[in-house]
N, C-alpha and C positions, 0 to 999 in steps of 0.2 A: 441443449441449453448450456450457456457458459456457467461454470461452477461459481457460486458465491465465494468470495475470498475467505469468509469465515469457515465455510464448509471445506475449503481446500486446506486450511490450517488444521482443522480437526482430523482430516484424513492423514496428514503428515504426522500429527501427534499420536494418532492411533498406531501408525507404523513404528514410531519411535518407542512407544510404550510396550509394544509386542517384542521389540528387540531387547529392552531393558528388564522386563519383569522377571524372567527366569534367572538371570545371573544375580539380580538383587535378592531374589527369594533364597537362592542357594547361600549367598553370603550371610544373609540375615539368620539363616538356620544354624550357622556356625558361631554366632555371637553369644548365645546364652551361657555356655560354660565359663566364659571370661568376662561376663557382664559386670560392670562396676570396677574392673581392674584396668586403669588407664593404659599402662604400658603394654599389657597383653592385647588389649583392643587395638592399639596402634599397630602392633606387630601383625595381628590378624588381617587388618585392612591393608597393610603394606604387602603382605604375602599374596593376597587375592586381588589386588588393585587391577591388574591387567585383565581380569575376567569381566569387568564392567566396561563396555565399550564407550568411548568418547568422554569418559568422566574426567573432571578437573580435580575435584576433591571428594574424599569419603570421610565420614565422621559418624558418631553415634550420639543420640539425644535421649534423655530420660522422658517419661510421659508428660512432664511439664514443659518440655522444649529446651531444657538446659543441656548444653554440650558436655559429655562426660569423657571425651577423649580429644585428641588433637586432630587438626586437619591433615589428612594424608593425601599427597599428590604423587604424580608419576616420578617427579624428580625434585620434589620439595616437601618439606615437613614443617607445618606451622603450629607452634605451641600457644600462640596468643589467643586462640579461640577456645581454649579449654575453659569451661565454666561460663561460656557465653550464653546469654538468654536469647534464644531464637523464637520464643513464643509469639512475639509481635510480628514476625515476618509473615508475608502474605501466604506462603506455602503452608505455614503451620495453622492458618485459619481456614484452609479449604477442608471440607469434610472428607475423611478417609473412606474410600469405597469398602464394601464388605469383604472383598478379597484381599485387603491389606496392603495394596500397592497404590500409590498416588504419583502421578506425573503432574506437576503444578502448571499453572498458566505461566507464560513468560513474564518476567519482571526485570527491573533495572537493579542490579546488585549494588552493594555498598561501594564497590570499586568502580561503579559507573558503567558496567557492561550488561547488555541484555542477556539474561540467563534463565535457566530452568532448573528446578530441583525435583528429584525423585525421592520419595520416602517409602520405606517398607517397614511394616511392624516387626518388632522383635518380641517373641512370646516364649514363655516357659510354661507349657501346658496351656491353661486358660488365663494365665497371668500376663498382662501387658508389661513388658520390661521397658519398652521405649521404641525408638525408631532408628533404623539405618538410613542415613542421609547421603545423597550424592548430588553434587552441584555440577552443572554443565554450562559452559560458555557457548552461546549460539553460534559463534564462529567455528566451533569444532564439531558441530552436529551435521549429519548428512542433510542436504537440502534437496529441494525439488529438482528433478532432472530437466524440467522445462519451466519457463517463465509463466507465472500465473496469467491467464488471459482475462482481461477486464470484461465485465458484462457490457453488452450493448443495449440493455434495456433502458428506457427513458428514465432519467433520474432528475429530480428537481431539488435544488439546494437553496435554502433561504440565505440571504446575505445579512449585512449589518442592519440591525433593527433601527438604528438612528436614521439610516438612509430611507428605509421603508416608511418610517413614521412621517417623513417630510416630503415624500415623493409628489404629493399633489400640490405642493407649494412651489414646485419648480417647473420649468418649461424648456424643452430642447431648443438650443441655439444652434443654428446651422454651422457645422464645422467646415473648414476649407474643403475637405473630402466630400461633404454633402453637396457642395455646389457644383462638383463635376463627378458625381457618384457613378454615373453610367460609364464614363470613360475609365475611371479608376477600376471598376469591377471588370470591365472588358480586358484591361491590361492584366489584372490579377488572374483572370481566366486563362489567358495566354501563358502566363508563367506556370500555372498549375498543369494545364493540359499538355503543354509542349516544351516547357523549359525546366522540368525537373523539380519544381516546387512541390514538396509532398506534405508539408504542414505549414499552414498559415494562420496566424492570429491577427485578426483584422480589428484595429482599434478605430472604430468610426468616429468617436468623439474627439480623439486626439490626432486623427488623420495620419495613421501610419500602419504598416503591416510588419509584424515580426515573422521572418520567413526562414525555413529550413529547406535546403536543396539536396538532391540525391548525391551530387558530386562532393559535397562537404557536409555530411549530416550532423556532425558534432558541434558545429558552430552556426549560430543564427545570424541573419542579416536584417537590418532595419531599412525598410523601404519607405521613405517619407512622402509627404503629400506632393512635393515637386516631382518626384520620380513617378508617382502614381498618376500624374497628369501628362506624362510624356511617354508615348508609345516606344520611343527609341530605347527606353530602359530594357526592353526585351532583348535587345542585341547584346547585352552584357552577359547573358546566360545561354550556354549552348543548347541546341535542340536535343530533346530526349524522347525516346519511345515511352509510351505509357507502361508502367511496370506490370508485369504479368501477375505479380502477387498482391497488387492493390485490391482492397476489399470493396471499393466503389468503382463503378464504370466511369470512363472518361466523360461520357455524355451527361453524367449527373451533375457535373460542376456548374454548368450554366444555370440550370434551374435552382440549384442550391444557393448560388449567389443572388439570383433573382428573389428568392424567398427572404434572404437576409436584407436585401434592399427594401423589400416591402415592410419588414418588421422595423427597420430603421426609420422609415418615413411615414408610416401609417398614422402615428399619433404623436402629439407634441409633449405628452406627459409620460406615458408608458412607452418607451422606445428602446430599441436595441443599442446598447452602448459598445459592446465588442462581441466578436464571434470567432470561431476557429473551425478549420477543416483539417482532417488528417485522412489521407487517401488509403493508408495501410490498415488502420483499424476501422475505417468506414464510419467514423463518428464526426458529428458537429457539436459544438458547444455554443451557447448563447447566453450572454449576460445583459440584463435589462437595467433600465434606469432605477428600478426599485432595488437593485443589487441582487436580485434573484437570478440563479443560473440554472440552465437546463443542459443536460448531456443526453444525446440520443443518436441512434443510427441514422445514416443519410436516408435510408428507406422510410423510416418513420417521419423524418422531416419533410420528405417530399409527398407523403400521404396526407392529404388534407382531412382525412377521416381518422387520423391517428389520435391517441390520447393527448399529445402535445397541442395540436391545433384546436381540438375540442376544449382543452383546458384553458387556453388563452382566448377562446371565443373567435378563432380564426375561421 
């Protein structure tokens, strides 16, 4: 099963916390003898700065979240934060775990950068002296070695409430594409199966297709209604073999387009407004006149007993 994106983030956070906990604990243990002495704390943090990986700034806070030394960086030293009240910052409001080390949720810093803060308690015996703080810029943290893979489970997303509230006051008006929909979808099938079109967004209501081709994947092309009515448009694009790493089979394209045609024309009130196909992630998307959208695998779309079809009464 594809990992949920939140679970993927938590796995990366756990790996980062494991990397930071020990050096933060060691540095925190060195702080009590010089606690409350600004210049000595600055010197201590500067001396041990390189022991905390990826860190941007180190500093110390009292139990109320007031900064009691300066911001110490690798090649910078900022005195303007001395005395700063950080108690209102999001990381100061997260509960400290019993083991005394906290890796905050990501947040947008005052400088406008996505950031994370680590805090470690500083104690003298049973007395809480305060916290050792470490700020991290997300740009400087190790990232996932592979791109997160999006789930292929059926997802339904509600759209604009104002559109949903007036859906029964409207009626589908045939678009130019509707009037020759069979020919348009036949041309589109040719472009996908034999001409390298790997992602298509089909705007039924405005009679156009936004298309991405294998030979030029970073730029999209607009195929308008006139082109969708002329089979000669296929000659503009060189023939391509079906990609070996596509997640849907070539023979699925025709029934997918047929299903989209059915959803477009079946009802004049609740009808398909736009749809997309991506052959590499094996997904289709569907947006209806009520502004609700569905994202599902091609296999679920073709299975008339799937949750999608049962949910729409198909």
